[in-house]
C-alpha positions in Angstrom: -56.1 -81.3 -0.2 -52.8 -82.2 -1.8 -54.0 -80.9 -5.1 -55.2 -77.5 -3.7 -51.9 -77.1 -1.8 -49.9 -77.8 -5.0 -52.1 -75.3 -7.0 -51.3 -72.6 -4.3 -47.6 -73.4 -4.4 -47.6 -73.0 -8.2 -49.3 -69.6 -8.0 -46.9 -68.2 -5.2 -44.0 -66.3 -6.9 -40.6 -67.7 -6.2 -39.1 -64.1 -6.0 -40.1 -60.5 -6.7 -37.8 -57.9 -8.4 -37.9 -54.0 -8.5 -40.1 -52.2 -10.9 -38.8 -49.6 -13.3 -40.5 -46.8 -11.3 -38.8 -47.9 -8.1 -35.4 -47.9 -9.8 -36.0 -44.4 -11.2 -37.1 -43.1 -7.8 -34.0 -44.7 -6.1 -31.7 -43.1 -8.7 -33.3 -39.7 -8.2 -32.9 -39.9 -4.5 -29.2 -40.9 -4.9 -28.7 -38.0 -7.4 -30.2 -35.5 -4.9 -28.0 -36.8 -2.1 -24.9 -36.6 -4.3 -25.7 -33.0 -5.3 -26.2 -32.0 -1.7 -22.9 -33.7 -0.7 -21.0 -32.0 -3.5 -22.4 -28.6 -2.6 -21.4 -29.1 1.0 -17.9 -30.2 0.0 -17.6 -27.2 -2.4 -18.7 -24.8 0.3 -16.0 -26.2 2.7 -13.3 -25.9 0.0 -14.4 -22.3 -0.8 -14.4 -21.4 2.9 -10.9 -22.8 3.3 -9.6 -21.0 0.3 -11.2 -17.7 1.5 -9.8 -18.1 5.0 -6.3 -18.8 3.5 -6.5 -15.7 1.2 -7.8 -13.5 4.1 -4.9 -14.8 6.3 -2.3 -14.1 3.6 -3.7 -10.6 3.0 -3.7 -9.9 6.8 -0.1 -11.0 7.1 1.0 -9.0 4.1 -0.8 -5.9 5.4 0.8 -6.3 8.8 4.2 -6.4 7.1 3.4 -3.3 5.0 2.3 -1.4 8.1 5.4 -2.4 9.9 7.5 -1.0 7.1 5.4 2.2 7.2 6.1 2.6 10.9 9.8 1.9 10.5 10.1 4.5 7.7 8.5 7.1 9.9 10.5 6.1 13.0 13.7 6.5 11.0 12.7 10.0 9.7 15.6 12.4 9.5 15.5 16.1 8.7 18.6 17.0 6.7 17.7 20.6 6.1 18.5 20.1 2.4 15.2 18.8 1.2 11.8 18.5 3.0 11.9 15.6 5.4 8.2 14.8 5.0 5.9 16.0 2.2 2.7 14.8 0.7 1.3 16.0 -2.7 -1.9 14.0 -2.9 -0.4 11.0 -4.6 3.0 10.4 -3.0 4.4 10.8 0.5 8.1 11.5 0.3 10.4 11.3 3.3 14.1 11.1 4.1 15.1 8.4 6.5 18.4 7.2 8.1 19.9 4.0 6.6 23.2 2.3 6.6 25.6 4.5 4.7 23.7 7.8 4.9 20.2 9.0 4.0 17.7 7.4 1.7 14.7 8.9 0.0 11.5 6.9 0.3 8.2 7.5 -1.5 4.8 5.9 -0.8 2.5 6.3 -3.7 -0.9 5.4 -5.0 -1.1 4.9 -8.8 -4.1 3.4 -10.6 -5.4 1.6 -7.6 -2.0 0.2 -6.7 -0.2 1.1 -3.5 3.5 1.2 -4.0 6.7 1.9 -2.1 9.9 3.1 -3.6 13.2 3.4 -1.8 16.3 5.0 -3.3 20.0 4.3 -2.5 21.8 5.6 0.5 23.3 9.1 -0.1 25.9 11.0 1.8 26.0 14.2 -0.2 23.6 17.1 -0.3 23.8 17.4 -4.0 22.8 13.8 -4.5 19.9 14.1 -2.2 18.6 17.3 -3.9 18.8 15.6 -7.3 17.1 12.5 -6.0 14.3 14.6 -4.5 13.7 16.3 -7.8 13.7 13.0 -9.7 11.3 11.5 -7.2 8.5 13.8 -8.6 8.8 12.0 -11.9 8.6 8.4 -10.8 6.4 6.1 -13.0 6.2 3.1 -10.7 8.5 0.8 -12.8 11.8 2.0 -11.5 14.2 -0.2 -9.5 13.3 -0.1 -5.9 9.6 -0.1 -6.4 7.5 -2.7 -4.5 3.8 -3.3 -5.0 2.1 -3.3 -1.6 -1.6 -3.8 -2.6 -3.4 -3.9 -5.9 -6.9 -2.9 -4.6 -6.3 0.5 -3.0 -8.1 3.8 -3.2 -8.9 6.9 -1.2 -5.3 7.7 -0.2 -5.0 10.6 2.3 -2.4 11.8 4.8 -3.0 14.0 7.9 -0.5 15.7 10.1 -0.9 16.3 13.9 0.2 19.8 14.9 -0.8 21.9 17.8 -3.3 19.4 19.2 -5.3 18.9 16.0 -5.2 16.9 12.8 -4.9 18.8 9.6 -4.7 17.8 5.9 -1.1 17.3 5.0 -1.6 19.4 1.8 -2.7 22.4 3.8 -0.2 25.1 4.9 1.9 23.9 7.7 4.0 25.6 10.3 7.3 27.0 9.1 10.5 27.7 11.0 13.8 29.3 9.9 16.2 26.9 8.3 19.1 25.9 10.6 21.6 26.1 7.7 20.4 28.5 4.9 21.1 27.3 1.4 22.9 29.9 -0.8 20.8 31.2 -3.7 22.4 31.7 -7.0 21.7 35.0 -8.8 23.3 36.4 -11.9 25.2 39.7 -12.0 23.9 42.6 -14.2 24.7 42.2 -17.9 28.1 43.9 -18.8 28.2 46.6 -21.5 28.5 45.6 -25.1 32.1 46.6 -25.2 33.0 44.2 -22.4 34.2 40.7 -22.9 31.6 38.2 -24.1 32.2 35.8 -21.3 29.0 34.9 -19.3 28.7 36.5 -15.9 29.6 34.4 -13.0 26.8 33.8 -10.4 27.1 35.4 -7.1 26.0 33.4 -4.0 23.5 35.4 -1.9 22.1 34.1 1.3 18.4 34.4 1.0 15.7 33.9 3.7 15.2 30.1 3.9 12.3 28.4 5.7 11.5 24.8 6.2 8.2 23.2 7.3 8.0 22.1 10.9 7.7 18.4 11.2 4.4 17.2 12.7 4.1 15.3 15.9 2.3 12.4 14.3 1.1 11.1 10.9 -2.2 9.6 10.1 -2.7 7.3 7.1 -6.2 6.8 5.7 -6.5 4.5 2.8 -9.2 2.2 1.4 -8.0 -1.4 0.8 -10.4 -3.9 -0.7 -13.4 -1.8 0.0 -12.5 -1.2 3.7 -11.0 1.9 5.1 -7.7 1.6 7.0 -6.6 4.3 9.5 -3.2 4.2 11.1 -1.7 6.8 13.4 2.1 6.9 14.0 3.7 9.3 16.5 7.0 10.6 15.2 8.5 11.2 18.6 12.0 12.8 19.3 13.5 11.0 16.2 11.2 12.8 13.9 11.1 16.1 15.7 
């Protein structure tokens, strides 16, 4: 009996370790769990970054639209240049600022939505020159601010007579309140006369100006989404 019990005690293993297959299976399971955990963490980080970017873009867009509304709310018709005009690329307007009148241009160039604001002017000649120069803006002049770098499909509509119309279509015209003198040259003098150039004679010609709309609609595609914004001009614009 004692000899058989001792023989069984010898055959019983003192301790049993893991086999190579078990170790490999455990490592594989741990690798799968680590991959799943990393993917979940990466998804959380991406969602956080996306939410932050969307919030920043929404905040910036709200600031841009506030500026758009302020420009239209401060619209002022000087009678010297068009107070509001759209040529398909740029919307130009004259607005009241401290120190006089400023010329503002909202433009879309190469998918970039930009705003340019000139200095305050108090003279008609300065305003006329600024209006002419504004048709040659390149987008890198002082006063330019980039509003959005992913913009397309820029269009402006005017509300007149109870209907929306394309801003580039023929609008309503009214007589100018203060006609601007036209400069015409006198007939050429005879050859025997002095060689001095003829002096221009101011002649008051029939001047007309476009009637300002009651409201302005902005339609622009930003980041693949179409934004529509209607702003009533009110008494200040009228």
